[in-house]
C-alpha positions as CSV (number, residue, x, y, z in Angstrom):
1,X,-7.5,82.1,-42.0
2,X,-9.4,79.1,-42.8
3,X,-6.8,77.1,-43.7
4,X,-5.0,77.9,-39.7
5,X,-8.2,76.9,-38.3
6,X,-8.2,73.6,-40.2
7,X,-4.8,73.0,-38.8
8,X,-5.6,73.9,-35.3
9,X,-8.6,71.4,-35.5
10,X,-6.6,68.7,-36.8
11,X,-4.0,69.1,-34.1
12,X,-6.7,69.1,-31.6
13,X,-8.1,65.9,-33.0
14,X,-4.8,64.1,-32.5
15,X,-4.4,65.6,-29.0
16,X,-7.6,64.1,-28.3
17,X,-6.6,60.6,-29.9
18,X,-3.3,60.2,-27.9
19,X,-4.9,61.2,-25.0
20,X,-7.4,58.6,-25.2
21,X,-4.7,55.8,-26.2
22,X,-3.0,56.6,-23.2
23,X,-5.3,56.5,-20.9
24,X,-6.4,53.0,-22.1
25,X,-2.7,51.8,-21.9
26,X,-2.8,52.8,-18.4
27,X,-6.2,50.9,-17.8
28,X,-5.3,47.9,-19.4
29,X,-1.5,47.3,-19.6
30,X,0.0,49.0,-16.6
31,X,0.8,46.2,-14.5
32,X,1.6,44.1,-17.5
33,X,5.4,44.0,-17.0
34,X,5.5,43.3,-13.3
35,X,7.5,40.4,-12.9
36,X,5.6,38.3,-15.5
37,X,2.8,37.8,-13.2
38,X,-0.7,37.0,-14.6
39,X,-3.1,39.8,-13.5
40,X,-6.0,38.2,-12.3
41,X,-9.4,40.1,-10.6
42,X,-9.9,39.3,-6.8
43,X,-12.6,39.6,-4.5
44,X,-12.3,42.7,-2.6
45,X,-12.1,42.0,1.0
46,X,-13.1,44.1,4.0
47,X,-10.9,44.0,6.8
48,X,-12.9,45.5,9.4
49,X,-16.1,42.4,8.2
50,X,-13.4,39.7,9.0
51,X,-12.1,39.8,5.4
52,X,-8.7,38.9,4.9
53,X,-5.8,36.9,2.3
54,X,-3.2,34.6,2.5
55,X,-0.4,33.0,0.2
56,X,0.5,29.8,0.4
57,X,3.8,28.5,-1.5
58,X,6.2,25.4,-1.3
59,X,9.6,24.2,-2.2
60,X,11.5,26.8,-2.6
61,X,15.1,25.0,-2.4
62,X,16.9,27.7,-1.4
63,X,16.3,29.5,-4.8
64,X,16.0,32.8,-3.1
65,X,15.8,35.1,-6.4
66,X,12.5,33.1,-7.4
67,X,11.1,33.2,-3.6
68,X,11.5,36.8,-3.3
69,X,9.4,37.6,-6.0
70,X,6.5,35.3,-4.2
71,X,7.2,37.1,-1.4
72,X,7.0,40.5,-3.5
73,X,3.9,39.8,-5.4
74,X,2.0,38.6,-2.0
75,X,3.0,41.7,-0.5
76,X,1.4,43.7,-3.4
77,X,-1.5,41.9,-2.8
78,X,-1.9,42.5,1.2
79,X,-1.6,39.3,2.6
80,X,-2.1,38.6,6.3
81,X,0.2,36.3,6.1
82,X,2.4,33.6,4.2
83,X,2.4,29.7,4.7
84,X,5.4,27.9,3.3
85,X,4.5,23.9,2.7
86,X,7.9,23.0,3.2
87,X,11.4,22.3,1.6
88,X,12.8,25.8,2.1
89,X,16.2,24.3,1.8
90,X,18.3,21.9,-0.4
91,X,20.1,20.1,2.5
92,X,19.0,21.3,5.8
93,X,21.8,23.4,6.3
94,X,21.8,25.9,8.8
95,X,23.2,28.7,6.3
96,X,19.7,27.9,4.3
97,X,17.6,28.4,7.1
98,X,19.1,31.5,7.9
99,X,19.2,33.0,4.8
100,X,15.5,32.4,4.3
101,X,14.6,33.4,8.0
102,X,16.5,36.5,6.8
103,X,14.8,37.1,3.2
104,X,11.1,36.2,5.2
105,X,12.0,38.8,7.8
106,X,12.0,41.4,5.1
107,X,8.3,41.8,4.5
108,X,5.5,43.4,6.4
109,X,3.2,40.3,7.2
110,X,4.0,36.9,9.3
111,X,4.8,33.9,8.0
112,X,4.6,30.2,9.0
113,X,6.5,27.4,7.4
114,X,6.4,23.4,7.2
115,X,8.9,21.1,7.4
116,X,9.7,19.3,4.5
117,X,11.4,16.3,4.1
118,X,14.7,18.2,2.8
119,X,14.8,20.3,5.9
120,X,15.1,17.5,7.6
121,X,18.2,16.4,6.1
122,X,21.4,16.0,8.6
123,X,21.0,18.4,11.3
124,X,17.8,20.3,9.7
125,X,15.5,19.1,12.5
126,X,17.8,21.5,14.9
127,X,18.0,24.3,12.8
128,X,14.8,24.2,12.0
129,X,13.7,24.5,15.6
130,X,15.9,27.5,16.1
131,X,15.1,29.6,13.1
132,X,11.2,28.6,13.0
133,X,10.2,26.9,16.3
134,X,7.6,24.5,15.9
135,X,7.2,21.8,13.7
136,X,3.2,21.9,14.3
137,X,0.9,24.6,15.7
138,X,-2.4,25.9,15.1
139,X,-4.0,29.6,14.9
140,X,-7.3,31.5,14.2
141,X,-8.3,34.3,11.7
142,X,-11.5,35.7,11.1
143,X,-13.8,32.5,10.5
144,X,-10.9,30.2,9.7
145,X,-8.9,27.7,11.9
146,X,-5.3,27.2,10.6
147,X,-3.1,24.0,11.8
148,X,0.2,23.5,10.4
149,X,1.5,19.8,10.7
150,X,4.8,17.9,10.1
151,X,4.3,14.9,8.0
152,X,7.9,14.9,6.5
153,X,9.2,11.9,7.6
154,X,9.1,9.2,4.6
155,X,9.9,6.5,7.1
156,X,8.1,7.1,10.2
157,X,5.0,9.5,8.7
158,X,3.4,11.8,11.3
159,X,3.8,10.7,14.8
160,X,0.9,9.4,17.4
161,X,1.7,12.7,19.3
162,X,0.8,14.8,16.8
163,X,-2.1,12.8,15.9
164,X,-3.6,13.4,19.2
165,X,-2.8,16.8,19.5
166,X,-4.5,17.4,16.0
167,X,-7.6,15.3,17.0
168,X,-8.0,17.8,20.1
169,X,-7.1,20.9,18.4
170,X,-9.8,20.2,15.6
171,X,-12.4,19.1,18.1
172,X,-11.8,22.5,20.0
173,X,-12.0,24.8,17.5
174,X,-14.8,24.4,15.3
175,X,-14.9,27.3,13.4
176,X,-17.1,27.1,9.9
177,X,-13.4,27.2,7.8
178,X,-10.7,24.7,8.4
179,X,-7.6,25.0,6.5
180,X,-4.7,22.4,6.9
181,X,-0.7,22.4,5.8
182,X,1.8,19.4,5.4
183,X,4.1,18.6,3.1
184,X,3.8,15.7,1.8
185,X,0.3,15.1,-0.5
186,X,-2.4,13.1,1.5
187,X,-4.8,10.3,-0.6
188,X,-3.2,11.4,-3.7
189,X,-5.3,9.6,-6.5
190,X,-2.7,9.3,-9.1
191,X,0.1,7.3,-8.0
192,X,0.7,4.8,-5.4
193,X,2.2,6.0,-1.6
194,X,5.6,4.9,-2.4
195,X,5.8,7.1,-5.6
196,X,4.9,9.8,-3.2
197,X,7.1,9.1,-0.6
198,X,5.5,7.1,2.1
199,X,8.4,4.6,1.7
200,X,7.2,2.2,4.4
201,X,3.8,0.4,5.8
202,X,4.4,2.5,9.1
203,X,4.5,5.8,7.2
204,X,1.1,4.8,4.7
205,X,-0.7,3.7,8.0
206,X,0.2,7.1,9.5
207,X,-1.2,8.8,6.5
208,X,-4.3,7.0,6.7
209,X,-5.0,7.9,9.9
210,X,-4.2,11.4,9.3
211,X,-6.8,11.4,6.7
212,X,-9.5,10.0,8.7
213,X,-9.2,12.3,11.4
214,X,-9.6,15.3,8.7
215,X,-12.4,13.8,7.2
216,X,-14.0,13.5,10.9
217,X,-13.5,16.9,11.7
218,X,-14.5,18.3,8.3
219,X,-11.4,19.9,7.2
220,X,-12.2,22.4,4.3
221,X,-8.8,22.3,2.5
222,X,-5.4,20.8,2.7
223,X,-2.5,22.0,1.0
224,X,0.7,20.5,0.3
225,X,4.0,20.7,-1.4
226,X,6.4,18.0,-2.2
227,X,5.7,17.7,-6.2
228,X,7.2,20.8,-7.7
229,X,4.1,21.6,-9.3
230,X,0.3,22.6,-9.2
231,X,-2.8,20.2,-9.0
232,X,-5.9,20.0,-7.3
233,X,-8.3,17.1,-6.4
234,X,-10.7,16.1,-4.0
235,X,-11.0,13.3,-1.0
236,X,-14.0,12.6,0.4
237,X,-15.6,16.3,1.3
238,X,-11.6,17.5,1.5
239,X,-10.3,19.6,-1.2
240,X,-6.6,19.2,-1.8
241,X,-4.2,21.8,-3.5
242,X,-0.6,21.1,-4.0
243,X,1.4,24.1,-4.9
244,X,5.7,23.2,-5.0
245,X,6.6,26.3,-7.3
246,X,8.4,28.5,-5.4
247,X,11.9,28.1,-6.7
248,X,12.6,24.0,-6.8
249,X,13.0,22.1,-10.2
250,X,9.8,21.6,-11.8
251,X,8.7,18.3,-12.0
252,X,7.4,16.6,-15.5
253,X,5.4,13.3,-14.2
254,X,2.8,11.1,-16.0
255,X,-0.1,12.8,-13.7
256,X,1.0,16.1,-13.5
257,X,1.5,19.2,-16.3
258,X,4.6,21.3,-16.2
259,X,3.7,24.5,-14.4
260,X,5.5,27.7,-14.1
261,X,6.7,29.2,-11.0
262,X,3.8,30.0,-9.0
263,X,2.0,30.4,-5.2
264,X,-1.8,30.1,-4.4
265,X,-3.3,33.3,-3.3
266,X,-6.3,32.7,-0.8
267,X,-9.3,35.5,-0.4
268,X,-11.4,34.6,2.7
269,X,-14.9,36.5,2.8
270,X,-16.3,35.7,5.9
271,X,-17.3,31.7,5.4
272,X,-16.6,31.3,1.6
273,X,-12.6,31.3,0.6
274,X,-10.8,31.6,-3.2
275,X,-7.9,30.2,-3.9
276,X,-6.2,31.4,-7.3
277,X,-2.7,30.2,-8.7
278,X,-0.8,33.3,-9.4
279,X,2.1,32.3,-11.9
280,X,5.8,33.9,-11.4
281,X,8.2,34.6,-14.0
282,X,12.0,33.7,-13.0
């Protein structure tokens, strides 16, 4: 009888240890295998107080496998919308715009596309307008103002008409947070303008005019792509975030560290914002 009781107690102890291990595994490792993402704890958002999340990615270059993973990851995090900072396509073909639009329409949140240099190839401007509409626009959400621009023309630079529109738009939308989205980085401190893609004096002057408008109107953050990596820097009081990791070949340059495929998740809480890089394995 005593021997049987000892066996029963031993089995009960083993059961308790096993259950504790299983619970620990579920808490700490439940999502560890999901698409190879690096998990991060983010601030909670309360939609009834105007809090929300949005995602920013760039340079898919028709790598739909990685691009889809970006969208799936953003959906998991319940973003209100996603903005792609350009180079959806490789050669600006209609079939690429069609496929990209079809993929983006599969997800239950709004999407915006910045025009990139590759998107302008051939008849790319035409197909961009057909599938995605205007190449510059703005909208508000919560206490934030969002501006999408087209600065991808490496010879002409951003147009004067667009700069005039931008100045008026920013003056009329004096919300506490202002986010701007372009393709080519602005005021990049680690390389000369031609290396970044401003190939003529005209395009370089247009870039400077754009930077001055953003400074005068107290823009908080500029998001850009073009460089297939992740990098942050400051110009004046403006933060700059480069995110070009949504599928295109990863760049290796003296001023850039090799960065896995990724996107940026931004949590907005009132007048505060919290950007986080989310890595995606191929």
